[in-house]
Predicted model as a PDB file, atoms N, CA, C, CB and O in Angstrom, pLDDT in the B-factor column:
MODEL        1                                                                  
ATOM      1  N   MET A   1       0.845  -1.185   0.000  1.00 59.00           N  
ATOM      2  CA  MET A   1       0.000   0.000   0.000  1.00 59.00           C  
ATOM      3  C   MET A   1       0.886   1.242   0.000  1.00 59.00           C  
ATOM      4  CB  MET A   1      -0.959   0.001   1.223  1.00 59.00           C  
ATOM      5  O   MET A   1       1.890   1.310   0.709  1.00 59.00           O  
ATOM      6  N   ALA A   2       0.500   2.201  -0.794  1.00 87.00           N  
ATOM      7  CA  ALA A   2       1.321   3.401  -0.883  1.00 87.00           C  
ATOM      8  C   ALA A   2       0.518   4.538  -1.491  1.00 87.00           C  
ATOM      9  CB  ALA A   2       2.588   3.135  -1.712  1.00 87.00           C  
ATOM     10  O   ALA A   2      -0.562   4.346  -2.050  1.00 87.00           O  
ATOM     11  N   TRP A   3       1.078   5.711  -1.362  1.00 90.00           N  
ATOM     12  CA  TRP A   3       0.512   6.893  -1.990  1.00 90.00           C  
ATOM     13  C   TRP A   3       1.330   7.228  -3.219  1.00 90.00           C  
ATOM     14  CB  TRP A   3       0.472   8.087  -1.008  1.00 90.00           C  
ATOM     15  O   TRP A   3       2.544   7.023  -3.249  1.00 90.00           O  
ATOM     16  N   SER A   4       0.666   7.738  -4.215  1.00 95.00           N  
ATOM     17  CA  SER A   4       1.346   8.141  -5.441  1.00 95.00           C  
ATOM     18  C   SER A   4       0.926   9.570  -5.783  1.00 95.00           C  
ATOM     19  CB  SER A   4       1.018   7.162  -6.617  1.00 95.00           C  
ATOM     20  O   SER A   4      -0.245   9.936  -5.682  1.00 95.00           O  
ATOM     21  N   TYR A   5       1.904  10.353  -6.186  1.00 97.00           N  
ATOM     22  CA  TYR A   5       1.636  11.733  -6.598  1.00 97.00           C  
ATOM     23  C   TYR A   5       1.558  11.853  -8.122  1.00 97.00           C  
ATOM     24  CB  TYR A   5       2.722  12.670  -6.052  1.00 97.00           C  
ATOM     25  O   TYR A   5       1.654  12.952  -8.668  1.00 97.00           O  
ATOM     26  N   ARG A   6       1.387  10.737  -8.792  1.00 97.00           N  
ATOM     27  CA  ARG A   6       1.269  10.732 -10.247  1.00 97.00           C  
ATOM     28  C   ARG A   6       0.186  11.687 -10.755  1.00 97.00           C  
ATOM     29  CB  ARG A   6       0.976   9.329 -10.730  1.00 97.00           C  
ATOM     30  O   ARG A   6       0.401  12.369 -11.757  1.00 97.00           O  
ATOM     31  N   PRO A   7      -0.983  11.755 -10.083  1.00 98.00           N  
ATOM     32  CA  PRO A   7      -1.987  12.718 -10.566  1.00 98.00           C  
ATOM     33  C   PRO A   7      -1.490  14.158 -10.559  1.00 98.00           C  
ATOM     34  CB  PRO A   7      -3.236  12.622  -9.724  1.00 98.00           C  
ATOM     35  O   PRO A   7      -1.852  14.944 -11.435  1.00 98.00           O  
ATOM     36  N   LEU A   8      -0.667  14.507  -9.581  1.00 98.00           N  
ATOM     37  CA  LEU A   8      -0.112  15.855  -9.512  1.00 98.00           C  
ATOM     38  C   LEU A   8       0.751  16.148 -10.726  1.00 98.00           C  
ATOM     39  CB  LEU A   8       0.704  16.035  -8.233  1.00 98.00           C  
ATOM     40  O   LEU A   8       0.632  17.210 -11.338  1.00 98.00           O  
ATOM     41  N   TRP A   9       1.614  15.213 -11.075  1.00 98.00           N  
ATOM     42  CA  TRP A   9       2.528  15.439 -12.212  1.00 98.00           C  
ATOM     43  C   TRP A   9       1.737  15.579 -13.513  1.00 98.00           C  
ATOM     44  CB  TRP A   9       3.554  14.275 -12.333  1.00 98.00           C  
ATOM     45  O   TRP A   9       2.083  16.397 -14.366  1.00 98.00           O  
ATOM     46  N   HIS A  10       0.682  14.788 -13.665  1.00 98.00           N  
ATOM     47  CA  HIS A  10      -0.163  14.911 -14.862  1.00 98.00           C  
ATOM     48  C   HIS A  10      -0.886  16.261 -14.887  1.00 98.00           C  
ATOM     49  CB  HIS A  10      -1.193  13.758 -14.916  1.00 98.00           C  
ATOM     50  O   HIS A  10      -1.013  16.893 -15.935  1.00 98.00           O  
ATOM     51  N   LEU A  11      -1.353  16.686 -13.721  1.00 98.00           N  
ATOM     52  CA  LEU A  11      -2.054  17.968 -13.630  1.00 98.00           C  
ATOM     53  C   LEU A  11      -1.125  19.128 -13.994  1.00 98.00           C  
ATOM     54  CB  LEU A  11      -2.621  18.168 -12.216  1.00 98.00           C  
ATOM     55  O   LEU A  11      -1.530  20.065 -14.682  1.00 98.00           O  
ATOM     56  N   LEU A  12       0.113  19.056 -13.529  1.00 98.00           N  
ATOM     57  CA  LEU A  12       1.066  20.106 -13.859  1.00 98.00           C  
ATOM     58  C   LEU A  12       1.306  20.192 -15.365  1.00 98.00           C  
ATOM     59  CB  LEU A  12       2.382  19.867 -13.134  1.00 98.00           C  
ATOM     60  O   LEU A  12       1.386  21.285 -15.926  1.00 98.00           O  
ATOM     61  N   VAL A  13       1.420  19.038 -16.012  1.00 98.00           N  
ATOM     62  CA  VAL A  13       1.606  19.020 -17.471  1.00 98.00           C  
ATOM     63  C   VAL A  13       0.387  19.650 -18.147  1.00 98.00           C  
ATOM     64  CB  VAL A  13       1.827  17.561 -17.991  1.00 98.00           C  
ATOM     65  O   VAL A  13       0.522  20.476 -19.050  1.00 98.00           O  
ATOM     66  N   ASP A  14      -0.802  19.248 -17.697  1.00 97.00           N  
ATOM     67  CA  ASP A  14      -2.034  19.786 -18.286  1.00 97.00           C  
ATOM     68  C   ASP A  14      -2.124  21.302 -18.146  1.00 97.00           C  
ATOM     69  CB  ASP A  14      -3.250  19.140 -17.635  1.00 97.00           C  
ATOM     70  O   ASP A  14      -2.631  21.985 -19.037  1.00 97.00           O  
ATOM     71  N   LYS A  15      -1.631  21.825 -17.027  1.00 97.00           N  
ATOM     72  CA  LYS A  15      -1.709  23.261 -16.769  1.00 97.00           C  
ATOM     73  C   LYS A  15      -0.482  24.027 -17.268  1.00 97.00           C  
ATOM     74  CB  LYS A  15      -1.884  23.500 -15.292  1.00 97.00           C  
ATOM     75  O   LYS A  15      -0.444  25.255 -17.194  1.00 97.00           O  
ATOM     76  N   GLY A  16       0.517  23.305 -17.774  1.00 98.00           N  
ATOM     77  CA  GLY A  16       1.719  23.952 -18.283  1.00 98.00           C  
ATOM     78  C   GLY A  16       2.573  24.577 -17.193  1.00 98.00           C  
ATOM     79  O   GLY A  16       3.198  25.616 -17.405  1.00 98.00           O  
ATOM     80  N   ILE A  17       2.598  23.945 -16.026  1.00 98.00           N  
ATOM     81  CA  ILE A  17       3.362  24.449 -14.883  1.00 98.00           C  
ATOM     82  C   ILE A  17       4.496  23.471 -14.597  1.00 98.00           C  
ATOM     83  CB  ILE A  17       2.448  24.638 -13.621  1.00 98.00           C  
ATOM     84  O   ILE A  17       4.276  22.261 -14.545  1.00 98.00           O  
ATOM     85  N   SER A  18       5.697  23.988 -14.413  1.00 97.00           N  
ATOM     86  CA  SER A  18       6.822  23.102 -14.083  1.00 97.00           C  
ATOM     87  C   SER A  18       6.817  22.794 -12.587  1.00 97.00           C  
ATOM     88  CB  SER A  18       8.178  23.746 -14.500  1.00 97.00           C  
ATOM     89  O   SER A  18       6.197  23.500 -11.792  1.00 97.00           O  
ATOM     90  N   ARG A  19       7.513  21.742 -12.231  1.00 96.00           N  
ATOM     91  CA  ARG A  19       7.631  21.380 -10.815  1.00 96.00           C  
ATOM     92  C   ARG A  19       8.290  22.514 -10.034  1.00 96.00           C  
ATOM     93  CB  ARG A  19       8.442  20.070 -10.649  1.00 96.00           C  
ATOM     94  O   ARG A  19       7.886  22.818  -8.912  1.00 96.00           O  
ATOM     95  N   ASN A  20       9.292  23.130 -10.624  1.00 96.00           N  
ATOM     96  CA  ASN A  20       9.988  24.212  -9.936  1.00 96.00           C  
ATOM     97  C   ASN A  20       9.090  25.437  -9.764  1.00 96.00           C  
ATOM     98  CB  ASN A  20      11.252  24.595 -10.700  1.00 96.00           C  
ATOM     99  O   ASN A  20       9.130  26.099  -8.727  1.00 96.00           O  
ATOM    100  N   GLN A  21       8.284  25.736 -10.777  1.00 98.00           N  
ATOM    101  CA  GLN A  21       7.332  26.843 -10.649  1.00 98.00           C  
ATOM    102  C   GLN A  21       6.380  26.596  -9.488  1.00 98.00           C  
ATOM    103  CB  GLN A  21       6.539  27.033 -11.957  1.00 98.00           C  
ATOM    104  O   GLN A  21       6.116  27.496  -8.691  1.00 98.00           O  
ATOM    105  N   LEU A  22       5.867  25.380  -9.395  1.00 98.00           N  
ATOM    106  CA  LEU A  22       4.953  25.045  -8.303  1.00 98.00           C  
ATOM    107  C   LEU A  22       5.671  25.147  -6.966  1.00 98.00           C  
ATOM    108  CB  LEU A  22       4.370  23.631  -8.492  1.00 98.00           C  
ATOM    109  O   LEU A  22       5.137  25.718  -6.015  1.00 98.00           O  
ATOM    110  N   ARG A  23       6.866  24.602  -6.888  1.00 97.00           N  
ATOM    111  CA  ARG A  23       7.639  24.624  -5.638  1.00 97.00           C  
ATOM    112  C   ARG A  23       7.824  26.056  -5.149  1.00 97.00           C  
ATOM    113  CB  ARG A  23       9.015  23.949  -5.835  1.00 97.00           C  
ATOM    114  O   ARG A  23       7.626  26.343  -3.969  1.00 97.00           O  
ATOM    115  N   LEU A  24       8.199  26.943  -6.049  1.00 98.00           N  
ATOM    116  CA  LEU A  24       8.405  28.338  -5.673  1.00 98.00           C  
ATOM    117  C   LEU A  24       7.084  29.022  -5.307  1.00 98.00           C  
ATOM    118  CB  LEU A  24       9.087  29.094  -6.812  1.00 98.00           C  
ATOM    119  O   LEU A  24       7.039  29.819  -4.371  1.00 98.00           O  
ATOM    120  N   ALA A  25       6.029  28.717  -6.031  1.00 98.00           N  
ATOM    121  CA  ALA A  25       4.732  29.354  -5.798  1.00 98.00           C  
ATOM    122  C   ALA A  25       4.146  28.999  -4.434  1.00 98.00           C  
ATOM    123  CB  ALA A  25       3.757  28.956  -6.889  1.00 98.00           C  
ATOM    124  O   ALA A  25       3.487  29.826  -3.803  1.00 98.00           O  
ATOM    125  N   ILE A  26       4.386  27.770  -3.980  1.00 98.00           N  
ATOM    126  CA  ILE A  26       3.820  27.357  -2.688  1.00 98.00           C  
ATOM    127  C   ILE A  26       4.841  27.450  -1.564  1.00 98.00           C  
ATOM    128  CB  ILE A  26       3.287  25.934  -2.777  1.00 98.00           C  
ATOM    129  O   ILE A  26       4.559  27.073  -0.427  1.00 98.00           O  
ATOM    130  N   ASN A  27       6.032  27.956  -1.887  1.00 97.00           N  
ATOM    131  CA  ASN A  27       7.088  28.146  -0.892  1.00 97.00           C  
ATOM    132  C   ASN A  27       7.455  26.820  -0.203  1.00 97.00           C  
ATOM    133  CB  ASN A  27       6.644  29.182   0.158  1.00 97.00           C  
ATOM    134  O   ASN A  27       7.498  26.734   1.025  1.00 97.00           O  
ATOM    135  N   ALA A  28       7.713  25.805  -1.012  1.00 97.00           N  
ATOM    136  CA  ALA A  28       8.111  24.494  -0.490  1.00 97.00           C  
ATOM    137  C   ALA A  28       9.600  24.284  -0.726  1.00 97.00           C  
ATOM    138  CB  ALA A  28       7.287  23.355  -1.157  1.00 97.00           C  
ATOM    139  O   ALA A  28      10.176  24.835  -1.664  1.00 97.00           O  
ATOM    140  N   SER A  29      10.205  23.496   0.119  1.00 96.00           N  
ATOM    141  CA  SER A  29      11.642  23.224  -0.010  1.00 96.00           C  
ATOM    142  C   SER A  29      11.902  22.205  -1.112  1.00 96.00           C  
ATOM    143  CB  SER A  29      12.219  22.716   1.324  1.00 96.00           C  
ATOM    144  O   SER A  29      11.009  21.460  -1.518  1.00 96.00           O  
ATOM    145  N   SER A  30      13.125  22.191  -1.580  1.00 96.00           N  
ATOM    146  CA  SER A  30      13.501  21.201  -2.590  1.00 96.00           C  
ATOM    147  C   SER A  30      13.448  19.791  -2.007  1.00 96.00           C  
ATOM    148  CB  SER A  30      14.910  21.497  -3.139  1.00 96.00           C  
ATOM    149  O   SER A  30      13.186  18.834  -2.736  1.00 96.00           O  
ATOM    150  N   SER A  31      13.689  19.651  -0.714  1.00 97.00           N  
ATOM    151  CA  SER A  31      13.611  18.318  -0.092  1.00 97.00           C  
ATOM    152  C   SER A  31      12.167  17.813  -0.058  1.00 97.00           C  
ATOM    153  CB  SER A  31      14.191  18.357   1.341  1.00 97.00           C  
ATOM    154  O   SER A  31      11.926  16.611  -0.172  1.00 97.00           O  
ATOM    155  N   THR A  32      11.218  18.720   0.098  1.00 97.00           N  
ATOM    156  CA  THR A  32       9.807  18.324   0.050  1.00 97.00           C  
ATOM    157  C   THR A  32       9.459  17.815  -1.340  1.00 97.00           C  
ATOM    158  CB  THR A  32       8.888  19.506   0.435  1.00 97.00           C  
ATOM    159  O   THR A  32       8.740  16.825  -1.479  1.00 97.00           O  
ATOM    160  N   PHE A  33       9.964  18.485  -2.365  1.00 95.00           N  
ATOM    161  CA  PHE A  33       9.670  18.031  -3.726  1.00 95.00           C  
ATOM    162  C   PHE A  33      10.420  16.748  -4.058  1.00 95.00           C  
ATOM    163  CB  PHE A  33      10.029  19.120  -4.739  1.00 95.00           C  
ATOM    164  O   PHE A  33       9.963  15.957  -4.884  1.00 95.00           O  
ATOM    165  N   ALA A  34      11.555  16.539  -3.426  1.00 96.00           N  
ATOM    166  CA  ALA A  34      12.255  15.262  -3.600  1.00 96.00           C  
ATOM    167  C   ALA A  34      11.394  14.135  -3.032  1.00 96.00           C  
ATOM    168  CB  ALA A  34      13.656  15.292  -2.906  1.00 96.00           C  
ATOM    169  O   ALA A  34      11.304  13.058  -3.621  1.00 96.00           O  
ATOM    170  N   LYS A  35      10.762  14.389  -1.886  1.00 96.00           N  
ATOM    171  CA  LYS A  35       9.870  13.387  -1.293  1.00 96.00           C  
ATOM    172  C   LYS A  35       8.683  13.116  -2.211  1.00 96.00           C  
ATOM    173  CB  LYS A  35       9.375  13.853   0.092  1.00 96.00           C  
ATOM    174  O   LYS A  35       8.301  11.963  -2.415  1.00 96.00           O  
ATOM    175  N   LEU A  36       8.104  14.169  -2.761  1.00 96.00           N  
ATOM    176  CA  LEU A  36       6.986  13.993  -3.689  1.00 96.00           C  
ATOM    177  C   LEU A  36       7.420  13.147  -4.885  1.00 96.00           C  
ATOM    178  CB  LEU A  36       6.451  15.364  -4.166  1.00 96.00           C  
ATOM    179  O   LEU A  36       6.683  12.264  -5.323  1.00 96.00           O  
ATOM    180  N   SER A  37       8.591  13.410  -5.401  1.00 95.00           N  
ATOM    181  CA  SER A  37       9.094  12.671  -6.562  1.00 95.00           C  
ATOM    182  C   SER A  37       9.295  11.188  -6.260  1.00 95.00           C  
ATOM    183  CB  SER A  37      10.405  13.277  -7.036  1.00 95.00           C  
ATOM    184  O   SER A  37       9.192  10.344  -7.150  1.00 95.00           O  
ATOM    185  N   LYS A  38       9.581  10.881  -4.998  1.00 95.00           N  
ATOM    186  CA  LYS A  38       9.809   9.493  -4.576  1.00 95.00           C  
ATOM    187  C   LYS A  38       8.560   8.859  -3.971  1.00 95.00           C  
ATOM    188  CB  LYS A  38      10.948   9.435  -3.569  1.00 95.00           C  
ATOM    189  O   LYS A  38       8.623   7.761  -3.418  1.00 95.00           O  
ATOM    190  N   ASN A  39       7.414   9.557  -4.076  1.00 94.00           N  
ATOM    191  CA  ASN A  39       6.151   9.083  -3.498  1.00 94.00           C  
ATOM    192  C   ASN A  39       6.262   8.830  -1.997  1.00 94.00           C  
ATOM    193  CB  ASN A  39       5.704   7.810  -4.199  1.00 94.00           C  
ATOM    194  O   ASN A  39       5.669   7.888  -1.472  1.00 94.00           O  
ATOM    195  N   GLU A  40       7.020   9.672  -1.320  1.00 94.00           N  
ATOM    196  CA  GLU A  40       7.159   9.583   0.125  1.00 94.00           C  
ATOM    197  C   GLU A  40       6.156  10.529   0.786  1.00 94.00           C  
ATOM    198  CB  GLU A  40       8.612   9.918   0.564  1.00 94.00           C  
ATOM    199  O   GLU A  40       5.719  11.499   0.166  1.00 94.00           O  
ATOM    200  N   PRO A  41       5.791  10.253   2.036  1.00 93.00           N  
ATOM    201  CA  PRO A  41       4.815  11.115   2.728  1.00 93.00           C  
ATOM    202  C   PRO A  41       5.325  12.546   2.889  1.00 93.00           C  
ATOM    203  CB  PRO A  41       4.483  10.535   4.104  1.00 93.00           C  
ATOM    204  O   PRO A  41       6.506  12.780   3.142  1.00 93.00           O  
ATOM    205  N   VAL A  42       4.412  13.485   2.737  1.00 95.00           N  
ATOM    206  CA  VAL A  42       4.697  14.896   2.996  1.00 95.00           C  
ATOM    207  C   VAL A  42       3.606  15.433   3.915  1.00 95.00           C  
ATOM    208  CB  VAL A  42       4.774  15.725   1.659  1.00 95.00           C  
ATOM    209  O   VAL A  42       2.549  14.822   4.069  1.00 95.00           O  
ATOM    210  N   ASN A  43       3.873  16.559   4.509  1.00 95.00           N  
ATOM    211  CA  ASN A  43       2.947  17.205   5.424  1.00 95.00           C  
ATOM    212  C   ASN A  43       1.649  17.562   4.696  1.00 95.00           C  
ATOM    213  CB  ASN A  43       3.588  18.464   6.042  1.00 95.00           C  
ATOM    214  O   ASN A  43       1.671  17.983   3.540  1.00 95.00           O  
ATOM    215  N   MET A  44       0.526  17.388   5.384  1.00 96.00           N  
ATOM    216  CA  MET A  44      -0.765  17.741   4.793  1.00 96.00           C  
ATOM    217  C   MET A  44      -0.852  19.227   4.454  1.00 96.00           C  
ATOM    218  CB  MET A  44      -1.894  17.363   5.740  1.00 96.00           C  
ATOM    219  O   MET A  44      -1.579  19.610   3.537  1.00 96.00           O  
ATOM    220  N   GLU A  45      -0.122  20.061   5.180  1.00 97.00           N  
ATOM    221  CA  GLU A  45      -0.108  21.490   4.886  1.00 97.00           C  
ATOM    222  C   GLU A  45       0.447  21.741   3.481  1.00 97.00           C  
ATOM    223  CB  GLU A  45       0.728  22.249   5.940  1.00 97.00           C  
ATOM    224  O   GLU A  45      -0.033  22.624   2.771  1.00 97.00           O  
ATOM    225  N   VAL A  46       1.444  20.975   3.087  1.00 97.00           N  
ATOM    226  CA  VAL A  46       2.017  21.105   1.742  1.00 97.00           C  
ATOM    227  C   VAL A  46       0.961  20.731   0.707  1.00 97.00           C  
ATOM    228  CB  VAL A  46       3.285  20.206   1.583  1.00 97.00           C  
ATOM    229  O   VAL A  46       0.788  21.428  -0.293  1.00 97.00           O  
ATOM    230  N   LEU A  47       0.261  19.635   0.952  1.00 98.00           N  
ATOM    231  CA  LEU A  47      -0.789  19.210   0.015  1.00 98.00           C  
ATOM    232  C   LEU A  47      -1.909  20.246  -0.062  1.00 98.00           C  
ATOM    233  CB  LEU A  47      -1.365  17.845   0.435  1.00 98.00           C  
ATOM    234  O   LEU A  47      -2.483  20.476  -1.126  1.00 98.00           O  
ATOM    235  N   GLU A  48      -2.209  20.863   1.074  1.00 98.00           N  
ATOM    236  CA  GLU A  48      -3.229  21.912   1.089  1.00 98.00           C  
ATOM    237  C   GLU A  48      -2.789  23.110   0.244  1.00 98.00           C  
ATOM    238  CB  GLU A  48      -3.520  22.359   2.535  1.00 98.00           C  
ATOM    239  O   GLU A  48      -3.591  23.664  -0.508  1.00 98.00           O  
ATOM    240  N   ARG A  49      -1.531  23.511   0.361  1.00 98.00           N  
ATOM    241  CA  ARG A  49      -1.027  24.640  -0.434  1.00 98.00           C  
ATOM    242  C   ARG A  49      -1.028  24.303  -1.923  1.00 98.00           C  
ATOM    243  CB  ARG A  49       0.396  25.025   0.017  1.00 98.00           C  
ATOM    244  O   ARG A  49      -1.327  25.159  -2.756  1.00 98.00           O  
ATOM    245  N   ILE A  50      -0.694  23.058  -2.255  1.00 98.00           N  
ATOM    246  CA  ILE A  50      -0.731  22.631  -3.657  1.00 98.00           C  
ATOM    247  C   ILE A  50      -2.153  22.731  -4.197  1.00 98.00           C  
ATOM    248  CB  ILE A  50      -0.198  21.183  -3.805  1.00 98.00           C  
ATOM    249  O   ILE A  50      -2.383  23.288  -5.271  1.00 98.00           O  
ATOM    250  N   CYS A  51      -3.101  22.187  -3.446  1.00 98.00           N  
ATOM    251  CA  CYS A  51      -4.498  22.222  -3.889  1.00 98.00           C  
ATOM    252  C   CYS A  51      -5.010  23.651  -4.032  1.00 98.00           C  
ATOM    253  CB  CYS A  51      -5.382  21.454  -2.911  1.00 98.00           C  
ATOM    254  O   CYS A  51      -5.723  23.964  -4.985  1.00 98.00           O  
ATOM    255  N   ALA A  52      -4.649  24.514  -3.090  1.00 98.00           N  
ATOM    256  CA  ALA A  52      -5.102  25.906  -3.152  1.00 98.00           C  
ATOM    257  C   ALA A  52      -4.512  26.609  -4.375  1.00 98.00           C  
ATOM    258  CB  ALA A  52      -4.712  26.660  -1.863  1.00 98.00           C  
ATOM    259  O   ALA A  52      -5.218  27.321  -5.089  1.00 98.00           O  
ATOM    260  N   TYR A  53      -3.226  26.407  -4.608  1.00 98.00           N  
ATOM    261  CA  TYR A  53      -2.571  27.069  -5.742  1.00 98.00           C  
ATOM    262  C   TYR A  53      -3.119  26.577  -7.079  1.00 98.00           C  
ATOM    263  CB  TYR A  53      -1.061  26.840  -5.688  1.00 98.00           C  
ATOM    264  O   TYR A  53      -3.358  27.370  -7.990  1.00 98.00           O  
ATOM    265  N   LEU A  54      -3.312  25.276  -7.189  1.00 98.00           N  
ATOM    266  CA  LEU A  54      -3.788  24.698  -8.449  1.00 98.00           C  
ATOM    267  C   LEU A  54      -5.310  24.717  -8.575  1.00 98.00           C  
ATOM    268  CB  LEU A  54      -3.292  23.277  -8.579  1.00 98.00           C  
ATOM    269  O   LEU A  54      -5.862  24.351  -9.613  1.00 98.00           O  
ATOM    270  N   GLU A  55      -5.981  25.148  -7.503  1.00 98.00           N  
ATOM    271  CA  GLU A  55      -7.445  25.180  -7.464  1.00 98.00           C  
ATOM    272  C   GLU A  55      -8.019  23.817  -7.844  1.00 98.00           C  
ATOM    273  CB  GLU A  55      -7.989  26.271  -8.409  1.00 98.00           C  
ATOM    274  O   GLU A  55      -8.809  23.687  -8.779  1.00 98.00           O  
ATOM    275  N   CYS A  56      -7.596  22.811  -7.086  1.00 98.00           N  
ATOM    276  CA  CYS A  56      -8.031  21.450  -7.370  1.00 98.00           C  
ATOM    277  C   CYS A  56      -8.336  20.716  -6.069  1.00 98.00           C  
ATOM    278  CB  CYS A  56      -6.959  20.694  -8.178  1.00 98.00           C  
ATOM    279  O   CYS A  56      -8.106  21.247  -4.983  1.00 98.00           O  
ATOM    280  N   SER A  57      -8.850  19.508  -6.180  1.00 97.00           N  
ATOM    281  CA  SER A  57      -9.134  18.679  -5.008  1.00 97.00           C  
ATOM    282  C   SER A  57      -7.937  17.766  -4.725  1.00 97.00           C  
ATOM    283  CB  SER A  57     -10.429  17.837  -5.224  1.00 97.00           C  
ATOM    284  O   SER A  57      -7.064  17.587  -5.574  1.00 97.00           O  
ATOM    285  N   ILE A  58      -7.913  17.208  -3.548  1.00 97.00           N  
ATOM    286  CA  ILE A  58      -6.811  16.336  -3.140  1.00 97.00           C  
ATOM    287  C   ILE A  58      -6.708  15.112  -4.063  1.00 97.00           C  
ATOM    288  CB  ILE A  58      -6.999  15.885  -1.676  1.00 97.00           C  
ATOM    289  O   ILE A  58      -5.614  14.590  -4.279  1.00 97.00           O  
ATOM    290  N   GLU A  59      -7.829  14.661  -4.598  1.00 96.00           N  
ATOM    291  CA  GLU A  59      -7.822  13.513  -5.503  1.00 96.00           C  
ATOM    292  C   GLU A  59      -7.081  13.797  -6.802  1.00 96.00           C  
ATOM    293  CB  GLU A  59      -9.238  13.093  -5.811  1.00 96.00           C  
ATOM    294  O   GLU A  59      -6.660  12.873  -7.498  1.00 96.00           O  
ATOM    295  N   GLN A  60      -6.925  15.064  -7.124  1.00 97.00           N  
ATOM    296  CA  GLN A  60      -6.193  15.442  -8.326  1.00 97.00           C  
ATOM    297  C   GLN A  60      -4.694  15.580  -8.065  1.00 97.00           C  
ATOM    298  CB  GLN A  60      -6.742  16.742  -8.878  1.00 97.00           C  
ATOM    299  O   GLN A  60      -3.921  15.873  -8.977  1.00 97.00           O  
ATOM    300  N   VAL A  61      -4.295  15.367  -6.813  1.00 98.00           N  
ATOM    301  CA  VAL A  61      -2.900  15.501  -6.408  1.00 98.00           C  
ATOM    302  C   VAL A  61      -2.297  14.161  -6.000  1.00 98.00           C  
ATOM    303  CB  VAL A  61      -2.782  16.492  -5.263  1.00 98.00           C  
ATOM    304  O   VAL A  61      -1.157  13.858  -6.351  1.00 98.00           O  
ATOM    305  N   VAL A  62      -3.046  13.373  -5.272  1.00 97.00           N  
ATOM    306  CA  VAL A  62      -2.518  12.122  -4.722  1.00 97.00           C  
ATOM    307  C   VAL A  62      -3.535  10.999  -4.906  1.00 97.00           C  
ATOM    308  CB  VAL A  62      -2.162  12.288  -3.223  1.00 97.00           C  
ATOM    309  O   VAL A  62      -4.745  11.221  -4.879  1.00 97.00           O  
ATOM    310  N   GLU A  63      -3.013   9.793  -5.093  1.00 96.00           N  
ATOM    311  CA  GLU A  63      -3.886   8.621  -5.195  1.00 96.00           C  
ATOM    312  C   GLU A  63      -3.329   7.502  -4.335  1.00 96.00           C  
ATOM    313  CB  GLU A  63      -4.029   8.155  -6.667  1.00 96.00           C  
ATOM    314  O   GLU A  63      -2.119   7.403  -4.127  1.00 96.00           O  
ATOM    315  N   TYR A  64      -4.217   6.668  -3.841  1.00 94.00           N  
ATOM    316  CA  TYR A  64      -3.833   5.516  -3.045  1.00 94.00           C  
ATOM    317  C   TYR A  64      -3.699   4.317  -3.973  1.00 94.00           C  
ATOM    318  CB  TYR A  64      -4.867   5.241  -1.914  1.00 94.00           C  
ATOM    319  O   TYR A  64      -4.622   4.000  -4.724  1.00 94.00           O  
ATOM    320  N   VAL A  65      -2.565   3.662  -3.921  1.00 91.00           N  
ATOM    321  CA  VAL A  65      -2.343   2.485  -4.761  1.00 91.00           C  
ATOM    322  C   VAL A  65      -1.926   1.317  -3.869  1.00 91.00           C  
ATOM    323  CB  VAL A  65      -1.259   2.769  -5.856  1.00 91.00           C  
ATOM    324  O   VAL A  65      -1.263   1.503  -2.849  1.00 91.00           O  
ATOM    325  N   THR A  66      -2.318   0.135  -4.264  1.00 86.00           N  
ATOM    326  CA  THR A  66      -1.921  -1.050  -3.525  1.00 86.00           C  
ATOM    327  C   THR A  66      -0.753  -1.702  -4.233  1.00 86.00           C  
ATOM    328  CB  THR A  66      -3.096  -2.037  -3.377  1.00 86.00           C  
ATOM    329  O   THR A  66      -0.661  -1.675  -5.460  1.00 86.00           O  
ATOM    330  N   ASP A  67       0.126  -2.279  -3.465  1.00 74.00           N  
ATOM    331  CA  ASP A  67       1.268  -2.987  -4.032  1.00 74.00           C  
ATOM    332  C   ASP A  67       0.782  -4.271  -4.692  1.00 74.00           C  
ATOM    333  CB  ASP A  67       2.331  -3.294  -2.942  1.00 74.00           C  
ATOM    334  O   ASP A  67      -0.111  -4.947  -4.181  1.00 74.00           O  
ATOM    335  N   GLN A  68       1.371  -4.593  -5.817  1.00 61.00           N  
ATOM    336  CA  GLN A  68       1.040  -5.843  -6.487  1.00 61.00           C  
ATOM    337  C   GLN A  68       1.568  -7.006  -5.648  1.00 61.00           C  
ATOM    338  CB  GLN A  68       1.633  -5.880  -7.929  1.00 61.00           C  
ATOM    339  O   GLN A  68       2.642  -6.911  -5.055  1.00 61.00           O  
ATOM    340  N   GLY A  69       0.820  -8.091  -5.599  1.00 54.00           N  
ATOM    341  CA  GLY A  69       1.257  -9.273  -4.881  1.00 54.00           C  
ATOM    342  C   GLY A  69       0.754  -9.352  -3.453  1.00 54.00           C  
ATOM    343  O   GLY A  69       1.097 -10.285  -2.728  1.00 54.00           O  
ATOM    344  N   GLU A  70      -0.071  -8.368  -3.027  1.00 49.00           N  
ATOM    345  CA  GLU A  70      -0.614  -8.429  -1.678  1.00 49.00           C  
ATOM    346  C   GLU A  70      -1.848  -9.263  -1.640  1.00 49.00           C  
ATOM    347  CB  GLU A  70      -0.908  -7.056  -1.153  1.00 49.00           C  
ATOM    348  O   GLU A  70      -2.448  -9.429  -0.578  1.00 49.00           O  
TER     349      GLU A  70                                                      
ENDMDL                                                                          
END                                                                             
């Protein structure tokens, strides 16, 4: 079981926003974006800022996926 930020990356492409543009716009650290890139947990406050900036719901940022073989 894990979280995936794949929807976020697709949304950024659709909106023509780079990862760095988003990082700067929401005032997030590069280490936070490294965690996002590795599908590691991040603070809910970060996810809230992402949703507010992109004017989207949490489902458009993160998805729950199950590991194969469970």
